[in-house]
VEXFIDREN-585339 format. One record per residue (C-alpha): residue in one letter; x, y, z; chain. Coordinates in nm, 2 decimals, m for minus. Example, Ala and Ser with C-alpha at 12.3 -4.5 7.8 and 13.67 -1.06 7.14 Angstrom:
% VEXFIDREN-585339
<atom><type>A</type><px>1.23</px><py>m0.45</py><pz>0.78</pz><mol>A</mol></atom>
<atom><type>S</type><px>1.37</px><py>m0.11</py><pz>0.71</pz><mol>A</mol></atom>
% end
This chain:
% VEXFIDREN-585339
<atom><type>M</type><px>7.91</px><py>m8.82</py><pz>12.45</pz><mol>A</mol></atom>
<atom><type>S</type><px>7.84</px><py>m8.45</py><pz>12.64</pz><mol>A</mol></atom>
<atom><type>T</type><px>7.49</px><py>m8.38</py><pz>12.63</pz><mol>A</mol></atom>
<atom><type>A</type><px>7.51</px><py>m8.05</py><pz>12.42</pz><mol>A</mol></atom>
<atom><type>V</type><px>7.63</px><py>m8.30</py><pz>12.18</pz><mol>A</mol></atom>
<atom><type>K</type><px>7.32</px><py>m8.46</py><pz>12.19</pz><mol>A</mol></atom>
<atom><type>S</type><px>7.08</px><py>m8.25</py><pz>12.26</pz><mol>A</mol></atom>
<atom><type>H</type><px>7.23</px><py>m8.08</py><pz>11.92</pz><mol>A</mol></atom>
<atom><type>R</type><px>7.16</px><py>m8.38</py><pz>11.71</pz><mol>A</mol></atom>
<atom><type>R</type><px>6.84</px><py>m8.46</py><pz>11.86</pz><mol>A</mol></atom>
<atom><type>R</type><px>6.74</px><py>m8.07</py><pz>11.69</pz><mol>A</mol></atom>
<atom><type>L</type><px>6.93</px><py>m8.21</py><pz>11.37</pz><mol>A</mol></atom>
<atom><type>R</type><px>6.67</px><py>m8.57</py><pz>11.35</pz><mol>A</mol></atom>
<atom><type>Q</type><px>6.35</px><py>m8.33</py><pz>11.46</pz><mol>A</mol></atom>
<atom><type>I</type><px>6.44</px><py>m8.07</py><pz>11.13</pz><mol>A</mol></atom>
<atom><type>T</type><px>6.53</px><py>m8.33</py><pz>10.89</pz><mol>A</mol></atom>
<atom><type>S</type><px>6.20</px><py>m8.50</py><pz>10.99</pz><mol>A</mol></atom>
<atom><type>G</type><px>5.88</px><py>m8.40</py><pz>10.85</pz><mol>A</mol></atom>
<atom><type>S</type><px>5.74</px><py>m8.35</py><pz>11.26</pz><mol>A</mol></atom>
<atom><type>F</type><px>5.96</px><py>m8.03</py><pz>11.27</pz><mol>A</mol></atom>
<atom><type>L</type><px>5.78</px><py>m7.87</py><pz>10.98</pz><mol>A</mol></atom>
<atom><type>R</type><px>5.44</px><py>m7.99</py><pz>11.08</pz><mol>A</mol></atom>
<atom><type>R</type><px>5.54</px><py>m7.81</py><pz>11.39</pz><mol>A</mol></atom>
<atom><type>S</type><px>5.62</px><py>m7.50</py><pz>11.27</pz><mol>A</mol></atom>
<atom><type>R</type><px>5.32</px><py>m7.45</py><pz>10.99</pz><mol>A</mol></atom>
<atom><type>M</type><px>5.08</px><py>m7.49</py><pz>11.25</pz><mol>A</mol></atom>
<atom><type>F</type><px>5.28</px><py>m7.27</py><pz>11.48</pz><mol>A</mol></atom>
<atom><type>A</type><px>5.28</px><py>m6.99</py><pz>11.24</pz><mol>A</mol></atom>
<atom><type>V</type><px>4.91</px><py>m7.05</py><pz>11.19</pz><mol>A</mol></atom>
<atom><type>R</type><px>4.84</px><py>m7.05</py><pz>11.56</pz><mol>A</mol></atom>
<atom><type>S</type><px>5.00</px><py>m6.71</py><pz>11.59</pz><mol>A</mol></atom>
<atom><type>F</type><px>4.81</px><py>m6.58</py><pz>11.30</pz><mol>A</mol></atom>
<atom><type>R</type><px>4.49</px><py>m6.70</py><pz>11.46</pz><mol>A</mol></atom>
<atom><type>S</type><px>4.62</px><py>m6.49</py><pz>11.78</pz><mol>A</mol></atom>
<atom><type>L</type><px>4.66</px><py>m6.14</py><pz>11.54</pz><mol>A</mol></atom>
<atom><type>Q</type><px>4.35</px><py>m6.23</py><pz>11.42</pz><mol>A</mol></atom>
<atom><type>F</type><px>4.16</px><py>m6.19</py><pz>11.73</pz><mol>A</mol></atom>
<atom><type>T</type><px>4.37</px><py>m5.94</py><pz>11.85</pz><mol>A</mol></atom>
<atom><type>F</type><px>4.25</px><py>m5.74</py><pz>11.60</pz><mol>A</mol></atom>
<atom><type>S</type><px>3.92</px><py>m5.85</py><pz>11.61</pz><mol>A</mol></atom>
<atom><type>Q</type><px>3.93</px><py>m5.74</py><pz>12.00</pz><mol>A</mol></atom>
<atom><type>L</type><px>4.04</px><py>m5.34</py><pz>11.85</pz><mol>A</mol></atom>
<atom><type>G</type><px>3.79</px><py>m5.33</py><pz>11.60</pz><mol>A</mol></atom>
<atom><type>G</type><px>3.81</px><py>m5.29</py><pz>11.21</pz><mol>A</mol></atom>
<atom><type>T</type><px>3.94</px><py>m5.64</py><pz>11.11</pz><mol>A</mol></atom>
<atom><type>Q</type><px>3.90</px><py>m5.63</py><pz>10.76</pz><mol>A</mol></atom>
<atom><type>Q</type><px>4.16</px><py>m5.28</py><pz>10.76</pz><mol>A</mol></atom>
<atom><type>C</type><px>4.46</px><py>m5.45</py><pz>10.96</pz><mol>A</mol></atom>
<atom><type>L</type><px>4.42</px><py>m5.73</py><pz>10.78</pz><mol>A</mol></atom>
<atom><type>R</type><px>4.42</px><py>m5.61</py><pz>10.45</pz><mol>A</mol></atom>
<atom><type>S</type><px>4.75</px><py>m5.43</py><pz>10.55</pz><mol>A</mol></atom>
<atom><type>L</type><px>4.94</px><py>m5.69</py><pz>10.67</pz><mol>A</mol></atom>
<atom><type>S</type><px>4.84</px><py>m5.94</py><pz>10.42</pz><mol>A</mol></atom>
<atom><type>G</type><px>4.98</px><py>m5.74</py><pz>10.13</pz><mol>A</mol></atom>
<atom><type>S</type><px>4.60</px><py>m5.71</py><pz>9.97</pz><mol>A</mol></atom>
<atom><type>S</type><px>4.57</px><py>m5.39</py><pz>10.01</pz><mol>A</mol></atom>
<atom><type>N</type><px>4.56</px><py>m5.29</py><pz>9.54</pz><mol>A</mol></atom>
<atom><type>V</type><px>4.41</px><py>m4.91</py><pz>9.62</pz><mol>A</mol></atom>
<atom><type>V</type><px>4.73</px><py>m4.82</py><pz>9.76</pz><mol>A</mol></atom>
<atom><type>Q</type><px>4.97</px><py>m5.01</py><pz>9.61</pz><mol>A</mol></atom>
<atom><type>K</type><px>4.81</px><py>m4.93</py><pz>9.28</pz><mol>A</mol></atom>
<atom><type>N</type><px>4.87</px><py>m4.54</py><pz>9.32</pz><mol>A</mol></atom>
<atom><type>D</type><px>5.22</px><py>m4.59</py><pz>9.43</pz><mol>A</mol></atom>
<atom><type>D</type><px>5.31</px><py>m4.78</py><pz>9.21</pz><mol>A</mol></atom>
<atom><type>M</type><px>5.20</px><py>m4.58</py><pz>8.84</pz><mol>A</mol></atom>
<atom><type>P</type><px>5.45</px><py>m4.39</py><pz>8.64</pz><mol>A</mol></atom>
<atom><type>L</type><px>5.38</px><py>m4.06</py><pz>8.65</pz><mol>A</mol></atom>
<atom><type>Q</type><px>5.24</px><py>m3.85</py><pz>8.31</pz><mol>A</mol></atom>
<atom><type>M</type><px>5.51</px><py>m3.65</py><pz>8.22</pz><mol>A</mol></atom>
<atom><type>E</type><px>5.71</px><py>m3.57</py><pz>7.84</pz><mol>A</mol></atom>
<atom><type>N</type><px>5.94</px><py>m3.79</py><pz>7.68</pz><mol>A</mol></atom>
<atom><type>P</type><px>6.28</px><py>m3.63</py><pz>7.79</pz><mol>A</mol></atom>
<atom><type>Y</type><px>6.47</px><py>m3.73</py><pz>7.50</pz><mol>A</mol></atom>
<atom><type>K</type><px>6.21</px><py>m3.65</py><pz>7.19</pz><mol>A</mol></atom>
<atom><type>Q</type><px>6.47</px><py>m3.45</py><pz>7.00</pz><mol>A</mol></atom>
<atom><type>P</type><px>6.27</px><py>m3.10</py><pz>6.81</pz><mol>A</mol></atom>
<atom><type>Q</type><px>6.14</px><py>m3.14</py><pz>6.50</pz><mol>A</mol></atom>
<atom><type>K</type><px>6.37</px><py>m3.09</py><pz>6.23</pz><mol>A</mol></atom>
<atom><type>G</type><px>6.18</px><py>m2.84</py><pz>5.98</pz><mol>A</mol></atom>
<atom><type>C</type><px>6.38</px><py>m2.77</py><pz>5.67</pz><mol>A</mol></atom>
<atom><type>I</type><px>6.50</px><py>m2.45</py><pz>5.61</pz><mol>A</mol></atom>
<atom><type>L</type><px>6.28</px><py>m2.30</py><pz>5.31</pz><mol>A</mol></atom>
<atom><type>C</type><px>5.94</px><py>m2.47</py><pz>5.50</pz><mol>A</mol></atom>
<atom><type>N</type><px>5.80</px><py>m2.08</py><pz>5.58</pz><mol>A</mol></atom>
<atom><type>I</type><px>5.93</px><py>m1.91</py><pz>5.23</pz><mol>A</mol></atom>
<atom><type>T</type><px>5.78</px><py>m1.90</py><pz>4.91</pz><mol>A</mol></atom>
<atom><type>V</type><px>6.03</px><py>m2.01</py><pz>4.59</pz><mol>A</mol></atom>
<atom><type>D</type><px>5.98</px><py>m1.78</py><pz>4.29</pz><mol>A</mol></atom>
<atom><type>F</type><px>6.24</px><py>m1.87</py><pz>3.99</pz><mol>A</mol></atom>
<atom><type>K</type><px>6.28</px><py>m1.48</py><pz>3.97</pz><mol>A</mol></atom>
<atom><type>N</type><px>6.46</px><py>m1.52</py><pz>4.36</pz><mol>A</mol></atom>
<atom><type>V</type><px>6.77</px><py>m1.62</py><pz>4.16</pz><mol>A</mol></atom>
<atom><type>Q</type><px>7.04</px><py>m1.51</py><pz>4.50</pz><mol>A</mol></atom>
<atom><type>L</type><px>6.83</px><py>m1.75</py><pz>4.71</pz><mol>A</mol></atom>
<atom><type>L</type><px>6.85</px><py>m2.02</py><pz>4.43</pz><mol>A</mol></atom>
<atom><type>S</type><px>7.16</px><py>m1.98</py><pz>4.35</pz><mol>A</mol></atom>
<atom><type>Q</type><px>7.23</px><py>m2.14</py><pz>4.70</pz><mol>A</mol></atom>
<atom><type>F</type><px>7.15</px><py>m2.49</py><pz>4.60</pz><mol>A</mol></atom>
<atom><type>I</type><px>7.35</px><py>m2.51</py><pz>4.24</pz><mol>A</mol></atom>
<atom><type>S</type><px>7.74</px><py>m2.61</py><pz>4.27</pz><mol>A</mol></atom>
<atom><type>P</type><px>7.95</px><py>m2.28</py><pz>4.17</pz><mol>A</mol></atom>
<atom><type>H</type><px>8.20</px><py>m2.52</py><pz>3.92</pz><mol>A</mol></atom>
<atom><type>T</type><px>7.98</px><py>m2.69</py><pz>3.74</pz><mol>A</mol></atom>
<atom><type>G</type><px>7.60</px><py>m2.51</py><pz>3.83</pz><mol>A</mol></atom>
<atom><type>R</type><px>7.43</px><py>m2.82</py><pz>3.87</pz><mol>A</mol></atom>
<atom><type>V</type><px>7.14</px><py>m2.88</py><pz>4.16</pz><mol>A</mol></atom>
<atom><type>Y</type><px>7.26</px><py>m2.98</py><pz>4.49</pz><mol>A</mol></atom>
<atom><type>G</type><px>7.09</px><py>m3.36</py><pz>4.58</pz><mol>A</mol></atom>
<atom><type>R</type><px>6.88</px><py>m3.32</py><pz>4.89</pz><mol>A</mol></atom>
<atom><type>H</type><px>7.12</px><py>m3.50</py><pz>5.10</pz><mol>A</mol></atom>
<atom><type>I</type><px>7.39</px><py>m3.22</py><pz>5.07</pz><mol>A</mol></atom>
<atom><type>T</type><px>7.12</px><py>m2.88</py><pz>5.14</pz><mol>A</mol></atom>
<atom><type>G</type><px>6.88</px><py>m3.06</py><pz>5.36</pz><mol>A</mol></atom>
<atom><type>L</type><px>6.59</px><py>m2.99</py><pz>5.25</pz><mol>A</mol></atom>
<atom><type>C</type><px>6.23</px><py>m3.16</py><pz>5.29</pz><mol>A</mol></atom>
<atom><type>G</type><px>6.14</px><py>m3.33</py><pz>4.96</pz><mol>A</mol></atom>
<atom><type>K</type><px>5.91</px><py>m3.10</py><pz>4.88</pz><mol>A</mol></atom>
<atom><type>K</type><px>6.10</px><py>m2.76</py><pz>4.89</pz><mol>A</mol></atom>
<atom><type>Q</type><px>6.32</px><py>m2.95</py><pz>4.74</pz><mol>A</mol></atom>
<atom><type>R</type><px>6.14</px><py>m3.04</py><pz>4.40</pz><mol>A</mol></atom>
<atom><type>E</type><px>6.02</px><py>m2.66</py><pz>4.41</pz><mol>A</mol></atom>
<atom><type>I</type><px>6.37</px><py>m2.52</py><pz>4.43</pz><mol>A</mol></atom>
<atom><type>G</type><px>6.46</px><py>m2.75</py><pz>4.10</pz><mol>A</mol></atom>
<atom><type>K</type><px>6.18</px><py>m2.66</py><pz>3.93</pz><mol>A</mol></atom>
<atom><type>A</type><px>6.24</px><py>m2.29</py><pz>4.00</pz><mol>A</mol></atom>
<atom><type>I</type><px>6.59</px><py>m2.35</py><pz>3.88</pz><mol>A</mol></atom>
<atom><type>K</type><px>6.50</px><py>m2.49</py><pz>3.58</pz><mol>A</mol></atom>
<atom><type>K</type><px>6.22</px><py>m2.25</py><pz>3.50</pz><mol>A</mol></atom>
<atom><type>A</type><px>6.50</px><py>m1.99</py><pz>3.61</pz><mol>A</mol></atom>
<atom><type>H</type><px>6.75</px><py>m2.11</py><pz>3.35</pz><mol>A</mol></atom>
<atom><type>S</type><px>6.45</px><py>m2.14</py><pz>3.08</pz><mol>A</mol></atom>
<atom><type>M</type><px>6.36</px><py>m1.73</py><pz>3.15</pz><mol>A</mol></atom>
<atom><type>G</type><px>6.73</px><py>m1.60</py><pz>3.11</pz><mol>A</mol></atom>
<atom><type>F</type><px>6.77</px><py>m1.54</py><pz>3.51</pz><mol>A</mol></atom>
<atom><type>M</type><px>7.05</px><py>m1.75</py><pz>3.57</pz><mol>A</mol></atom>
<atom><type>S</type><px>7.31</px><py>m1.90</py><pz>3.39</pz><mol>A</mol></atom>
<atom><type>V</type><px>7.31</px><py>m2.29</py><pz>3.36</pz><mol>A</mol></atom>
<atom><type>T</type><px>7.69</px><py>m2.36</py><pz>3.33</pz><mol>A</mol></atom>
<atom><type>H</type><px>7.81</px><py>m2.18</py><pz>3.64</pz><mol>A</mol></atom>
<atom><type>K</type><px>7.70</px><py>m2.00</py><pz>3.95</pz><mol>A</mol></atom>
<atom><type>N</type><px>7.68</px><py>m1.61</py><pz>3.89</pz><mol>A</mol></atom>
<atom><type>P</type><px>7.98</px><py>m1.44</py><pz>4.05</pz><mol>A</mol></atom>
<atom><type>H</type><px>7.83</px><py>m1.19</py><pz>4.27</pz><mol>A</mol></atom>
<atom><type>F</type><px>7.68</px><py>m1.48</py><pz>4.46</pz><mol>A</mol></atom>
<atom><type>M</type><px>8.02</px><py>m1.63</py><pz>4.51</pz><mol>A</mol></atom>
<atom><type>K</type><px>8.07</px><py>m1.50</py><pz>4.85</pz><mol>A</mol></atom>
<atom><type>D</type><px>7.72</px><py>m1.53</py><pz>5.01</pz><mol>A</mol></atom>
<atom><type>P</type><px>7.65</px><py>m1.73</py><pz>5.32</pz><mol>A</mol></atom>
<atom><type>N</type><px>7.60</px><py>m2.07</py><pz>5.27</pz><mol>A</mol></atom>
<atom><type>I</type><px>7.23</px><py>m2.18</py><pz>5.44</pz><mol>A</mol></atom>
<atom><type>C</type><px>7.32</px><py>m2.59</py><pz>5.40</pz><mol>A</mol></atom>
<atom><type>D</type><px>7.68</px><py>m2.60</py><pz>5.52</pz><mol>A</mol></atom>
<atom><type>I</type><px>7.86</px><py>m2.64</py><pz>5.21</pz><mol>A</mol></atom>
<atom><type>R</type><px>8.24</px><py>m2.62</py><pz>5.17</pz><mol>A</mol></atom>
<atom><type>H</type><px>8.35</px><py>m2.51</py><pz>4.78</pz><mol>A</mol></atom>
<atom><type>L</type><px>8.70</px><py>m2.51</py><pz>4.71</pz><mol>A</mol></atom>
<atom><type>E</type><px>8.88</px><py>m2.13</py><pz>4.68</pz><mol>A</mol></atom>
% end
């Protein structure tokens, strides 16, 4: 056998035995001690060793903290279209926007898109307008058929 093969086998035996691991740990400890000695000669041992060992929490905490900012995915609040308007039973043109032109029935909240409070107000105002005679009960007034749709309702023409 050649000398290169013998030295290679010897090296493999050393690595697999525990003596190699003990020697490598000893080397690491010695090198750390020599670094510690070198830094103590320079002065400021505590600061240098902290930065080497990674235990400087002050720097890491400031760098890793999340930024305080608004949620970029937050959607604007959807307010109903009548929240800023007072509903009156005498405003027949407004009330006629929320009834069916063919049957005269009040559209539901899922169609009108109103909040619950305003939907109740619209319903009560329409009933009051019916009882007072301002609006017809069975159909929508033909004068208001061409009005623009407030709540995106498509009617058959």
